[in-house]
Z-matrix of the N, CA and C atoms (Angstrom, degrees):
N
C 1 1.413
C 2 1.553 1 107.94
N 3 1.356 2 114.13 1 136.22
C 4 1.429 3 117.21 2 178.60
C 5 1.577 4 110.22 3 -95.27
N 6 1.243 5 119.60 4 142.99
C 7 1.442 6 121.89 5 -170.08
C 8 1.516 7 111.14 6 -124.60
N 9 1.297 8 117.02 7 153.65
C 10 1.477 9 125.28 8 178.25
C 11 1.540 10 109.41 9 -59.17
N 12 1.392 11 112.94 10 -48.11
C 13 1.460 12 119.33 11 -179.94
C 14 1.588 13 113.25 12 -58.58
N 15 1.288 14 113.28 13 -46.76
C 16 1.481 15 120.88 14 176.49
C 17 1.534 16 111.01 15 -54.77
N 18 1.376 17 113.80 16 -50.53
C 19 1.482 18 118.25 17 -177.98
C 20 1.547 19 111.15 18 -62.34
N 21 1.310 20 117.79 19 -42.50
C 22 1.476 21 120.64 20 179.28
C 23 1.569 22 110.13 21 -57.68
N 24 1.275 23 117.87 22 -42.00
C 25 1.420 24 125.81 23 -177.55
C 26 1.501 25 109.62 24 -71.31
N 27 1.312 26 117.41 25 -27.33
C 28 1.504 27 121.20 26 -173.54
C 29 1.467 28 113.50 27 -75.54
N 30 1.432 29 118.87 28 -19.56
C 31 1.413 30 122.56 29 179.81
C 32 1.602 31 114.50 30 54.75
N 33 1.364 32 111.39 31 31.75
C 34 1.461 33 116.45 32 -179.71
C 35 1.566 34 107.36 33 -116.08
N 36 1.321 35 117.32 34 159.93
C 37 1.437 36 122.15 35 176.53
C 38 1.476 37 106.85 36 -60.86
N 39 1.400 38 116.02 37 149.30
C 40 1.462 39 122.05 38 -175.73
C 41 1.511 40 111.15 39 -63.98
N 42 1.335 41 118.67 40 -41.06
C 43 1.456 42 123.64 41 -178.53
C 44 1.540 43 106.82 42 -65.67
N 45 1.241 44 121.36 43 -39.29
C 46 1.446 45 123.68 44 -178.63
C 47 1.554 46 109.69 45 -68.64
N 48 1.322 47 116.75 46 -40.69
C 49 1.490 48 121.58 47 179.00
C 50 1.505 49 111.72 48 -67.08
N 51 1.362 50 117.17 49 -38.94
C 52 1.506 51 118.71 50 -177.20
C 53 1.529 52 109.11 51 -77.77
N 54 1.299 53 118.95 52 -30.06
C 55 1.490 54 120.78 53 -175.13
C 56 1.425 55 115.56 54 79.52
N 57 1.349 56 116.47 55 -171.52
C 58 1.418 57 122.23 56 -178.46
C 59 1.539 58 117.92 57 -95.41
N 60 1.320 59 115.60 58 -13.49
C 61 1.491 60 121.87 59 -175.89
C 62 1.538 61 108.10 60 -103.69
N 63 1.308 62 115.52 61 150.77
C 64 1.490 63 120.72 62 174.85
C 65 1.557 64 108.43 63 -55.32
N 66 1.313 65 113.76 64 143.96
C 67 1.500 66 117.69 65 179.30
C 68 1.494 67 108.42 66 -151.48
N 69 1.383 68 117.19 67 147.55
C 70 1.423 69 120.13 68 171.63
C 71 1.527 70 113.50 69 -66.12
N 72 1.293 71 120.00 70 139.19
C 73 1.470 72 124.45 71 -179.99
C 74 1.574 73 109.43 72 -128.74
N 75 1.305 74 115.25 73 157.56
C 76 1.526 75 115.58 74 174.41
C 77 1.496 76 111.83 75 -76.54
N 78 1.273 77 119.38 76 165.25
C 79 1.461 78 122.20 77 -177.52
C 80 1.498 79 111.07 78 -63.38
N 81 1.290 80 120.79 79 -36.77
C 82 1.476 81 124.35 80 178.47
C 83 1.556 82 110.64 81 -58.94
N 84 1.344 83 115.27 82 -42.32
C 85 1.476 84 116.73 83 177.55
C 86 1.530 85 110.52 84 -70.91
N 87 1.319 86 116.17 85 -40.30
C 88 1.481 87 119.21 86 176.94
C 89 1.522 88 110.21 87 -58.36
N 90 1.361 89 120.44 88 -44.76
C 91 1.396 90 121.00 89 178.50
C 92 1.567 91 112.93 90 -67.33
N 93 1.317 92 117.42 91 -33.92
C 94 1.418 93 119.45 92 177.22
C 95 1.516 94 111.16 93 -63.26
N 96 1.312 95 116.24 94 -38.97
C 97 1.459 96 117.81 95 -178.75
C 98 1.495 97 110.72 96 -74.60
N 99 1.377 98 115.89 97 -43.73
C 100 1.541 99 123.23 98 -174.54
C 101 1.480 100 109.79 99 -73.42
N 102 1.306 101 117.82 100 -36.23
C 103 1.569 102 120.00 101 -171.80
C 104 1.585 103 112.27 102 -112.09
N 105 1.328 104 116.86 103 -19.43
C 106 1.434 105 118.94 104 -172.03
C 107 1.549 106 111.99 105 -85.47
N 108 1.309 107 112.43 106 -11.47
C 109 1.508 108 117.85 107 179.77
C 110 1.528 109 106.45 108 -119.87
N 111 1.345 110 114.72 109 166.46
C 112 1.458 111 120.03 110 174.93
C 113 1.497 112 109.12 111 -58.84
N 114 1.320 113 119.59 112 123.35
C 115 1.439 114 121.81 113 178.77
C 116 1.518 115 109.21 114 -68.02
N 117 1.345 116 115.79 115 137.19
C 118 1.453 117 120.50 116 178.41
C 119 1.533 118 111.72 117 -108.44
N 120 1.330 119 115.37 118 -58.05
C 121 1.389 120 121.32 119 176.67
C 122 1.519 121 113.79 120 -134.32
N 123 1.293 122 118.89 121 144.80
C 124 1.488 123 121.33 122 -177.68
C 125 1.500 124 105.76 123 -142.52
N 126 1.301 125 115.69 124 127.78
C 127 1.456 126 124.88 125 176.21
C 128 1.530 127 110.39 126 -123.87
N 129 1.286 128 114.01 127 119.80
C 130 1.468 129 119.83 128 -176.95
C 131 1.522 130 111.08 129 -123.44
N 132 1.355 131 112.08 130 123.50
C 133 1.438 132 117.53 131 177.27
C 134 1.518 133 102.32 132 -111.77
N 135 1.386 134 118.59 133 93.21
C 136 1.434 135 123.61 134 -175.83
C 137 1.520 136 111.59 135 -63.79
N 138 1.369 137 116.96 136 -36.74
C 139 1.428 138 116.67 137 178.98
C 140 1.495 139 117.01 138 -65.27
N 141 1.328 140 116.94 139 -26.85
C 142 1.472 141 120.00 140 175.31
C 143 1.526 142 112.32 141 -107.24
N 144 1.303 143 119.69 142 2.98
C 145 1.443 144 126.17 143 -179.66
C 146 1.523 145 113.45 144 52.79
N 147 1.345 146 111.73 145 48.18
C 148 1.482 147 119.38 146 177.63
C 149 1.465 148 109.78 147 -119.24
N 150 1.380 149 115.54 148 132.47
C 151 1.387 150 120.29 149 -175.36
C 152 1.570 151 105.80 150 -129.11
N 153 1.308 152 116.25 151 125.66
C 154 1.437 153 120.82 152 178.49
C 155 1.574 154 105.74 153 -119.56
N 156 1.359 155 114.93 154 127.15
C 157 1.429 156 115.47 155 -176.81
C 158 1.558 157 107.66 156 -132.09
N 159 1.302 158 113.94 157 144.61
C 160 1.509 159 120.88 158 172.18
C 161 1.551 160 103.00 159 -120.52
N 162 1.368 161 113.71 160 135.85
C 163 1.396 162 119.42 161 -176.07
C 164 1.520 163 112.95 162 -139.60
N 165 1.319 164 115.22 163 161.93
C 166 1.461 165 124.02 164 171.58
C 167 1.523 166 111.35 165 91.69
N 168 1.272 167 112.90 166 176.03
C 169 1.504 168 118.55 167 174.33
C 170 1.546 169 107.62 168 -70.19
N 171 1.291 170 114.36 169 151.33
C 172 1.487 171 118.81 170 175.27
C 173 1.492 172 111.91 171 -52.79
N 174 1.331 173 115.66 172 132.82
C 175 1.401 174 122.73 173 176.87
C 176 1.493 175 112.85 174 -77.89
N 177 1.289 176 113.97 175 -35.18
C 178 1.527 177 121.04 176 -176.15
C 179 1.508 178 108.02 177 -162.72
N 180 1.362 179 115.07 178 177.12
C 181 1.412 180 117.79 179 172.04
C 182 1.567 181 108.09 180 -149.35
N 183 1.357 182 111.86 181 163.78
C 184 1.516 183 116.06 182 173.82
C 185 1.450 184 106.55 183 -154.46
N 186 1.346 185 113.98 184 159.52
C 187 1.453 186 120.42 185 -176.39
C 188 1.585 187 113.36 186 -78.22
N 189 1.255 188 117.33 187 136.88
C 190 1.470 189 120.71 188 178.13
C 191 1.538 190 107.60 189 -64.14
N 192 1.354 191 119.51 190 139.81
C 193 1.400 192 117.36 191 -175.15
C 194 1.547 193 116.91 192 -72.46
N 195 1.348 194 113.28 193 -22.08
C 196 1.543 195 119.33 194 178.92
C 197 1.511 196 113.06 195 -106.19
N 198 1.366 197 114.68 196 -41.33
C 199 1.441 198 119.91 197 -171.82
C 200 1.467 199 109.30 198 -98.56
N 201 1.286 200 119.44 199 156.54
C 202 1.479 201 126.34 200 174.88
C 203 1.490 202 114.33 201 -83.77
N 204 1.356 203 117.04 202 55.75
C 205 1.426 204 121.03 203 -179.64
C 206 1.554 205 112.73 204 -134.43
N 207 1.318 206 116.53 205 158.54
C 208 1.478 207 118.48 206 173.89
C 209 1.471 208 108.45 207 -94.79
N 210 1.291 209 117.74 208 140.81
C 211 1.464 210 124.22 209 172.07
C 212 1.508 211 109.77 210 -109.11
N 213 1.306 212 114.65 211 125.53
C 214 1.497 213 120.88 212 -179.37
C 215 1.465 214 109.73 213 -97.39
N 216 1.401 215 112.53 214 155.34
C 217 1.470 216 116.44 215 -176.44
C 218 1.612 217 105.31 216 -119.46
N 219 1.384 218 111.79 217 149.65
C 220 1.443 219 120.24 218 -172.03
C 221 1.505 220 111.48 219 -139.16
N 222 1.305 221 117.05 220 153.34
C 223 1.509 222 119.52 221 173.60
C 224 1.577 223 104.81 222 -65.37
N 225 1.337 224 114.27 223 131.63
C 226 1.437 225 118.31 224 -175.70
C 227 1.555 226 111.27 225 -123.04
N 228 1.344 227 118.30 226 129.62
C 229 1.463 228 124.38 227 177.19
C 230 1.498 229 110.29 228 -127.31
N 231 1.367 230 112.22 229 154.39
C 232 1.496 231 116.95 230 177.94
C 233 1.550 232 106.29 231 -136.39
N 234 1.363 233 115.15 232 149.00
C 235 1.412 234 121.43 233 171.16
C 236 1.507 235 107.67 234 -123.75
N 237 1.342 236 115.80 235 122.94
C 238 1.473 237 122.36 236 -178.04
C 239 1.487 238 115.30 237 -87.07
N 240 1.280 239 123.82 238 170.47
C 241 1.454 240 125.64 239 178.92
C 242 1.520 241 115.07 240 -58.98
N 243 1.310 242 116.35 241 -29.27
C 244 1.466 243 119.57 242 177.08
C 245 1.489 244 113.03 243 -82.83
N 246 1.306 245 118.04 244 13.60
C 247 1.418 246 125.23 245 179.20
C 248 1.481 247 116.58 246 68.68
N 249 1.381 248 116.93 247 7.59
C 250 1.470 249 119.40 248 171.69
C 251 1.524 250 109.00 249 -72.97
N 252 1.324 251 115.23 250 148.60
C 253 1.458 252 121.74 251 -175.52
C 254 1.575 253 104.12 252 -126.67
N 255 1.331 254 113.26 253 138.87
C 256 1.437 255 122.15 254 -179.18
C 257 1.554 256 110.49 255 -132.81
N 258 1.328 257 113.21 256 141.37
C 259 1.433 258 120.84 257 168.41
C 260 1.545 259 103.13 258 -94.36
N 261 1.317 260 115.83 259 124.06
C 262 1.444 261 121.25 260 -176.49
C 263 1.529 262 113.13 261 -96.37
N 264 1.289 263 115.46 262 -13.73
C 265 1.534 264 118.59 263 176.64
C 266 1.541 265 109.54 264 118.03
N 267 1.263 266 116.01 265 -166.31
C 268 1.401 267 123.18 266 -179.28
C 269 1.537 268 103.78 267 -102.00
N 270 1.329 269 114.73 268 104.14
C 271 1.447 270 123.67 269 -172.59
C 272 1.525 271 114.09 270 -113.06
N 273 1.360 272 114.75 271 153.34
C 274 1.475 273 117.07 272 177.78
C 275 1.519 274 110.54 273 -60.07
N 276 1.263 275 115.31 274 157.58
C 277 1.526 276 123.82 275 179.33
C 278 1.527 277 111.53 276 -52.04
N 279 1.355 278 117.19 277 111.51
C 280 1.409 279 121.44 278 -176.28
C 281 1.460 280 113.02 279 -67.22
N 282 1.309 281 120.12 280 -18.25
C 283 1.479 282 120.64 281 -175.28
C 284 1.537 283 110.11 282 -73.45
N 285 1.326 284 115.71 283 -9.65
C 286 1.512 285 120.24 284 178.46
C 287 1.527 286 114.41 285 -89.40
N 288 1.353 287 113.46 286 -3.02
C 289 1.510 288 117.93 287 -179.26
C 290 1.537 289 105.79 288 -73.80
N 291 1.327 290 113.99 289 127.54
C 292 1.490 291 117.28 290 177.46
C 293 1.537 292 108.38 291 -88.81
N 294 1.402 293 114.11 292 139.85
C 295 1.410 294 119.29 293 -178.78
C 296 1.575 295 108.13 294 -83.42
């Protein structure tokens, strides 16, 4: 598990510390990502106690393959009902997902 305290001591960039693969993080690091940056997207499923948040300025963008729009990417975290927290990576804007 990656922790906020460990990251602070590492003196490295947050994206470098977290890496490119999903990883479990402590609640303090989850809160730092979810609340310490400008919130972008937030999905709450109260019945299942699941919270997915994207935060911060867009890391990058790419063109949609069918539509004439840019899709931006953001740091994405999730908290599960068992209170475990995960960094999912830098993912495309979840608000564009069609139901």
